C-alpha positions as CSV (number, residue, x, y, z in Angstrom):
1,M,-32.0,26.4,8.5
2,A,-29.5,24.0,8.1
3,D,-28.4,22.7,4.3
4,K,-29.1,19.4,3.7
5,L,-25.7,17.6,3.2
6,R,-24.4,17.0,-0.4
7,S,-25.5,13.4,-1.9
8,Y,-23.9,11.9,-5.2
9,P,-26.2,10.2,-7.8
10,L,-23.5,7.1,-7.9
11,V,-21.3,5.7,-5.1
12,Y,-19.3,2.8,-4.2
13,R,-20.2,0.1,-1.5
14,T,-18.6,-2.6,0.2
15,T,-18.9,-4.9,3.2
16,V,-16.8,-5.3,6.7
17,G,-16.3,-8.9,5.1
18,R,-15.7,-8.3,2.0
19,L,-13.3,-5.9,2.8
20,D,-11.4,-7.9,5.8
21,R,-11.5,-10.9,3.0
22,S,-9.7,-8.6,0.6
23,G,-6.6,-8.1,3.2
24,F,-7.6,-4.4,4.8
25,A,-7.4,-3.9,8.3
26,L,-10.6,-1.6,9.7
27,L,-10.3,0.9,12.5
28,P,-14.0,1.5,14.0
29,T,-14.2,5.0,13.6
30,F,-17.3,7.4,15.4
31,G,-20.8,5.4,15.9
32,H,-21.7,2.6,14.1
33,P,-21.6,2.0,10.9
34,H,-18.8,4.3,10.3
35,F,-15.2,2.5,10.0
36,T,-11.6,3.7,8.6
37,V,-9.9,1.2,6.3
38,L,-6.4,0.9,7.1
39,M,-3.9,0.4,3.9
40,P,-0.7,-1.2,4.4
41,S,0.7,1.0,1.6
42,L,-0.2,3.2,-1.3
43,E,-0.2,0.5,-4.1
44,A,-2.7,-1.0,-2.2
45,V,-5.2,1.2,-3.4
46,D,-6.3,-1.1,-6.4
47,E,-6.8,-3.7,-4.4
48,L,-8.8,-1.6,-2.6
49,A,-11.0,-0.2,-5.5
50,A,-11.7,-3.8,-6.4
51,A,-12.8,-4.5,-2.7
52,F,-15.2,-2.0,-3.0
53,G,-17.0,-3.5,-6.1
54,E,-19.0,-1.6,-9.2
55,L,-20.4,1.9,-9.1
56,L,-24.1,2.0,-8.0
57,V,-26.8,4.4,-8.8
58,N,-27.2,6.0,-5.0
59,P,-30.7,5.6,-3.9
60,Y,-31.0,8.4,-1.8
61,A,-29.4,10.8,-4.1
62,D,-30.8,14.4,-4.5
63,E,-33.0,14.5,-7.9
64,R,-31.5,18.0,-8.2
65,K,-28.6,18.5,-10.3
66,E,-25.6,20.3,-8.6
67,E,-22.5,21.5,-10.2
68,R,-19.3,19.8,-8.9
């Protein structure tokens, strides 16, 4: 039997539009809706974090507690 992929209780979420408005280029990866974010430099990490916004509760996370 296949194991379920691990899910995390807290996640960051954003939209393509928000990343685009923040100046990040996106490269389609695999099937829709997956993208790779292209960063102009490592110094852009703060801008990328800001584009992802607030940390959110993952409504799809497992109820079970996992060691990380």
